[in-house]
C-alpha positions as CSV (number, residue, x, y, z in Angstrom):
1,M,25.7,20.3,-16.0
2,K,24.6,17.7,-13.7
3,L,23.3,14.6,-15.5
4,S,20.6,12.3,-14.5
5,L,21.1,8.9,-13.1
6,Y,19.2,7.7,-16.4
7,Q,21.7,9.9,-18.4
8,I,24.6,8.4,-16.6
9,T,23.3,5.1,-17.3
10,Q,22.9,5.6,-21.0
11,K,26.5,7.3,-21.1
12,Y,27.7,4.2,-19.5
13,M,26.0,1.8,-21.9
14,Q,27.2,3.9,-24.8
15,T,30.6,3.4,-23.8
16,I,30.5,-0.4,-23.4
17,E,28.7,-0.5,-26.8
18,Y,31.3,1.5,-28.3
19,L,33.8,-0.9,-26.8
20,F,32.2,-4.1,-28.2
21,D,31.0,-2.3,-31.6
22,T,34.2,-1.0,-32.8
23,E,36.3,-2.5,-35.1
24,D,39.4,-0.2,-34.5
25,N,42.5,-2.2,-33.4
26,D,44.1,1.2,-32.0
27,I,41.6,1.2,-29.2
28,N,43.0,3.0,-26.1
29,Y,41.8,0.7,-23.4
30,H,43.4,2.6,-20.7
31,L,41.0,5.8,-21.7
32,I,38.0,3.6,-21.9
33,D,38.8,2.0,-18.6
34,E,39.2,5.7,-17.1
35,A,35.9,6.6,-18.6
36,L,34.1,3.9,-17.4
37,N,35.5,4.3,-13.9
38,E,34.5,8.0,-14.0
39,I,31.0,7.0,-15.2
40,T,30.7,4.3,-12.6
41,G,31.8,6.8,-9.9
42,E,29.1,9.4,-11.3
43,M,26.7,6.5,-11.1
44,K,27.2,5.6,-7.4
45,E,27.1,9.0,-6.2
46,K,23.9,9.8,-8.0
47,S,22.5,6.5,-6.8
48,L,23.2,7.2,-3.4
49,N,21.8,10.4,-3.5
50,V,18.6,8.9,-5.1
51,A,18.5,6.5,-2.5
52,A,18.8,9.1,0.6
53,F,16.2,11.2,-1.3
54,F,13.7,8.4,-1.2
55,Q,14.6,7.3,2.2
56,N,13.5,10.9,3.2
57,L,10.1,10.5,1.3
58,E,9.7,7.0,3.2
59,A,10.2,8.7,6.5
60,E,7.7,11.4,5.7
61,V,5.2,8.6,4.7
62,K,5.8,6.7,7.9
63,T,5.2,10.0,9.6
64,M,1.9,10.7,8.0
65,R,0.8,6.9,8.5
66,N,1.7,7.6,12.4
67,Y,-0.5,10.6,12.3
68,E,-3.2,9.0,10.4
69,D,-3.3,6.1,13.1
70,A,-3.6,8.9,15.7
71,M,-6.3,10.6,14.0
72,A,-8.4,7.4,13.1
73,D,-8.0,6.9,17.0
74,R,-9.1,10.1,18.1
75,R,-12.2,9.7,15.4
76,R,-13.1,6.3,17.0
77,H,-12.7,7.9,20.3
78,L,-15.0,10.8,19.4
79,E,-17.5,8.4,17.5
80,N,-17.8,6.1,20.5
81,K,-18.4,9.1,22.8
82,V,-21.0,10.2,20.5
83,N,-22.6,6.9,20.7
84,V,-22.4,6.8,24.3
85,M,-24.2,9.7,24.8
86,R,-26.6,9.2,22.2
87,D,-27.6,5.9,24.2
88,Y,-27.6,7.8,27.6
89,L,-30.0,10.4,26.0
90,R,-32.2,7.6,24.6
91,K,-32.2,5.7,27.7
92,N,-33.1,8.8,30.0
93,M,-36.0,9.8,27.7
94,E,-37.5,6.2,27.5
95,A,-37.3,6.0,31.6
96,S,-39.0,9.2,31.9
97,G,-41.6,8.6,29.2
98,I,-40.8,11.5,27.1
99,S,-41.0,11.0,23.2
100,E,-40.1,14.4,22.1
101,I,-38.3,17.6,23.3
102,K,-38.2,20.8,21.0
103,G,-35.6,23.2,21.3
104,P,-34.8,26.3,19.1
105,E,-31.9,24.2,17.2
106,F,-33.5,20.8,16.8
107,V,-36.1,18.4,18.0
108,I,-35.0,15.1,19.7
109,K,-37.6,12.4,19.1
110,L,-37.8,8.7,20.0
111,R,-39.0,6.6,17.0
112,R,-39.2,2.9,16.8
113,S,-36.2,1.3,14.9
114,P,-37.0,-1.1,11.9
115,P,-36.6,-4.8,12.8
116,K,-33.1,-6.1,12.3
117,V,-32.1,-9.8,11.6
118,V,-30.4,-11.7,14.3
119,I,-28.7,-15.0,13.4
120,D,-28.9,-17.5,16.1
121,N,-27.1,-20.2,14.2
122,E,-25.5,-19.7,11.0
123,E,-25.3,-23.4,10.3
124,M,-28.9,-23.8,10.2
125,I,-29.4,-20.9,7.6
126,P,-30.5,-22.3,4.2
127,Q,-27.9,-22.4,1.4
128,S,-30.2,-19.8,-0.6
129,Y,-29.3,-17.1,1.9
130,L,-25.6,-17.8,1.8
131,D,-23.5,-15.4,-0.4
132,Y,-19.9,-16.7,-1.1
133,R,-17.5,-14.8,-3.0
134,P,-14.3,-17.0,-4.3
135,K,-11.2,-15.8,-3.2
136,I,-8.2,-16.8,-5.1
137,N,-5.5,-18.4,-2.8
138,K,-2.3,-17.2,-4.5
139,T,0.0,-18.9,-2.1
140,A,-1.6,-22.2,-2.8
141,I,-1.1,-21.5,-6.3
142,K,2.4,-20.7,-6.2
143,N,3.1,-23.5,-3.9
144,A,1.2,-26.0,-6.4
145,I,3.3,-24.4,-9.6
146,N,6.6,-24.8,-7.5
147,E,5.7,-28.5,-6.9
148,G,5.7,-29.0,-10.8
149,V,1.6,-28.9,-10.9
150,E,0.5,-26.8,-13.8
151,V,-2.4,-24.5,-12.7
152,E,-4.6,-23.5,-15.8
153,G,-5.0,-19.6,-15.8
154,A,-1.8,-18.9,-13.6
155,H,2.1,-18.7,-14.0
156,L,5.1,-17.5,-11.9
157,E,6.8,-14.5,-12.9
158,C,10.4,-14.0,-11.8
159,H,11.8,-11.1,-13.6
160,N,10.9,-8.6,-10.9
161,K,13.9,-7.2,-8.7
162,S,13.3,-5.4,-5.3
163,L,15.7,-2.7,-4.0
164,I,17.3,-3.3,-0.4
165,I,18.9,-0.5,1.2
166,K,20.8,-1.4,4.4
């Protein structure tokens, strides 16, 4: 039966625990060393297999992202084409003075759009019309804490490790 990486780790920890918790003076260090080497070998092999598996998943994710990007480009292209054609039809109906065209599938009508706000100068807009949402600058907070400044409501955590595969 093949053990999972978790089970191998547990087996390794139990062997280490036994080594330090035993009061037996007749410990066969050679057997313990062999057991730890065997477990370490299993752990290395399993770890390499796990890393290879998630690298395959990462490659699949990258491929999906590339397809998503390609599909988004295609969607934008089609949306742009629709807008150009819509504008083309509108301009030609306006130029010819036609405000409505009836067909068997649909009706095409020109209508007046509601007025839209155009900002001429942002600096002249009164404060009451501005909508600012505060954004926390984590980089500035990190730099301040690293310089010894105590920032109320924030702290640094350094216990996470990242996995690097080269």
